[in-house]
BASE-984925 format. One record per residue (C-alpha): residue number from 0; residue in three letters; x, y, z. Coordinates in pm, 1 decimal. Example, Ala and Ser with C-alpha at 12.3 -4.5 7.8 and 13.67 -1.06 7.14 Angstrom:
<sites>
+-----+------+----------+----------+----------+
| seq | type |       c1 |       c2 |       c3 |
+-----+------+----------+----------+----------+
|   0 |  ALA |   1230.0 |   -450.0 |    780.0 |
|   1 |  SER |   1367.0 |   -106.0 |    714.0 |
+-----+------+----------+----------+----------+
</sites>
This chain:
<sites>
+-----+------+----------+----------+----------+
| seq | type |       c1 |       c2 |       c3 |
+-----+------+----------+----------+----------+
|   0 |  MET |  -2993.1 |  10200.1 | -17063.8 |
|   1 |  ARG |  -3356.8 |  10316.1 | -17076.3 |
|   2 |  LYS |  -3380.6 |  10289.3 | -16700.2 |
|   3 |  LEU |  -3063.9 |  10496.3 | -16663.6 |
|   4 |  ILE |  -3193.9 |  10767.8 | -16897.3 |
|   5 |  LEU |  -3527.9 |  10780.0 | -16717.1 |
|   6 |  SER |  -3354.0 |  10793.8 | -16377.7 |
|   7 |  ILE |  -3133.0 |  11081.9 | -16492.5 |
|   8 |  PHE |  -3432.6 |  11269.4 | -16633.1 |
|   9 |  LEU |  -3640.8 |  11214.3 | -16320.7 |
|  10 |  SER |  -3350.7 |  11305.8 | -16093.6 |
|  11 |  SER |  -3296.6 |  11630.0 | -16282.2 |
|  12 |  VAL |  -3656.0 |  11726.3 | -16214.3 |
|  13 |  LEU |  -3593.3 |  11664.0 | -15842.8 |
|  14 |  PHE |  -3343.6 |  11949.6 | -15854.2 |
|  15 |  PHE |  -3629.1 |  12198.1 | -15875.9 |
|  16 |  GLY |  -3776.0 |  12076.5 | -15544.5 |
|  17 |  ILE |  -4135.4 |  12087.2 | -15662.7 |
|  18 |  SER |  -4381.9 |  11958.0 | -15406.9 |
|  19 |  ILE |  -4723.9 |  11838.6 | -15516.9 |
|  20 |  ALA |  -5002.4 |  11617.5 | -15386.0 |
|  21 |  ALA |  -4975.9 |  11241.2 | -15433.2 |
|  22 |  HIS |  -5171.5 |  11090.4 | -15719.7 |
|  23 |  PHE |  -5045.9 |  10734.1 | -15768.0 |
|  24 |  ASP |  -5133.1 |  10492.3 | -15488.2 |
|  25 |  ASP |  -4818.5 |  10285.0 | -15541.1 |
|  26 |  VAL |  -4576.5 |  10581.0 | -15518.3 |
|  27 |  LYS |  -4532.8 |  10671.3 | -15154.5 |
|  28 |  ASN |  -4401.5 |  11012.3 | -15053.5 |
|  29 |  ASN |  -4073.9 |  10855.9 | -14934.1 |
|  30 |  HIS |  -3999.0 |  10700.9 | -15276.4 |
|  31 |  LYS |  -3668.6 |  10834.5 | -15414.7 |
|  32 |  ASN |  -3836.4 |  10967.0 | -15732.8 |
|  33 |  TYR |  -4167.1 |  11072.2 | -15574.2 |
|  34 |  THR |  -4138.5 |  11442.7 | -15655.9 |
|  35 |  SER |  -4027.3 |  11379.4 | -16014.0 |
|  36 |  ILE |  -4302.4 |  11127.9 | -16083.3 |
|  37 |  GLU |  -4570.9 |  11351.3 | -15940.1 |
|  38 |  TYR |  -4442.2 |  11656.1 | -16125.7 |
|  39 |  LEU |  -4429.2 |  11475.6 | -16460.3 |
|  40 |  GLU |  -4781.6 |  11345.8 | -16401.2 |
|  41 |  SER |  -4908.1 |  11693.6 | -16316.9 |
|  42 |  ILE |  -4780.4 |  11842.1 | -16644.4 |
|  43 |  GLY |  -4919.0 |  11552.0 | -16849.3 |
|  44 |  THR |  -4593.6 |  11376.1 | -16938.8 |
|  45 |  LEU |  -4680.4 |  11063.4 | -16739.2 |
|  46 |  GLN |  -5024.0 |  10910.0 | -16707.2 |
|  47 |  GLY |  -4956.9 |  10583.1 | -16529.3 |
|  48 |  TYR |  -5144.1 |  10264.0 | -16607.1 |
|  49 |  PRO |  -5521.1 |  10219.1 | -16650.2 |
|  50 |  ASP |  -5553.1 |  10072.1 | -16299.1 |
|  51 |  GLY |  -5432.3 |  10403.5 | -16149.2 |
|  52 |  ASP |  -5086.0 |  10279.2 | -16054.3 |
|  53 |  TYR |  -4749.1 |  10403.4 | -16176.2 |
|  54 |  LYS |  -4553.2 |  10079.8 | -16110.5 |
|  55 |  PRO |  -4222.8 |  10251.4 | -16027.6 |
|  56 |  THR |  -4025.9 |   9922.5 | -16017.7 |
|  57 |  LYS |  -4143.2 |   9804.2 | -16362.0 |
|  58 |  ILE |  -3889.2 |   9822.8 | -16643.5 |
|  59 |  ILE |  -4037.8 |  10021.1 | -16930.3 |
|  60 |  ASN |  -4019.3 |   9919.8 | -17295.8 |
|  61 |  ARG |  -3900.6 |  10124.2 | -17594.6 |
|  62 |  ALA |  -4248.9 |  10246.4 | -17684.7 |
|  63 |  GLU |  -4310.5 |  10374.5 | -17329.6 |
|  64 |  MET |  -3971.4 |  10547.9 | -17324.1 |
|  65 |  ALA |  -4037.8 |  10709.4 | -17662.2 |
|  66 |  LYS |  -4377.2 |  10831.9 | -17539.1 |
|  67 |  ILE |  -4219.5 |  10987.9 | -17229.6 |
|  68 |  LEU |  -3946.9 |  11161.5 | -17431.1 |
|  69 |  VAL |  -4191.2 |  11294.6 | -17691.2 |
|  70 |  ALA |  -4441.6 |  11410.6 | -17428.2 |
|  71 |  SER |  -4165.4 |  11577.6 | -17225.9 |
|  72 |  GLN |  -4094.2 |  11798.9 | -17528.0 |
|  73 |  GLY |  -4457.8 |  11906.1 | -17546.4 |
|  74 |  ILE |  -4517.7 |  11724.8 | -17874.0 |
|  75 |  ASN |  -4866.2 |  11583.1 | -17924.4 |
|  76 |  PRO |  -4850.3 |  11353.8 | -18230.7 |
|  77 |  ASP |  -5141.5 |  11348.9 | -18474.0 |
|  78 |  GLN |  -5322.5 |  11020.4 | -18407.1 |
|  79 |  SER |  -5537.3 |  11021.5 | -18720.2 |
|  80 |  PRO |  -5457.0 |  10741.4 | -18966.7 |
|  81 |  ARG |  -5265.7 |  10832.8 | -19279.8 |
|  82 |  LEU |  -5396.5 |  10704.4 | -19611.7 |
+-----+------+----------+----------+----------+
</sites>
């Protein structure tokens, strides 16, 4: 289900036909979601993994999906601990 939602979201971004320079080494320009991934990275929604890869074939977990959905709405949660 999460993969389906992410695929729909990424595919909808493809509709805009935005072309940007490649950033992730493991996402080639012929990947079916290349434009969407690069666009979402350029606006700060996606950051990839610490090693600089995006890992487009990896299934994401609930926390990663929640982060993507929250970031896509422009929400930046307060990270300070609550007492």
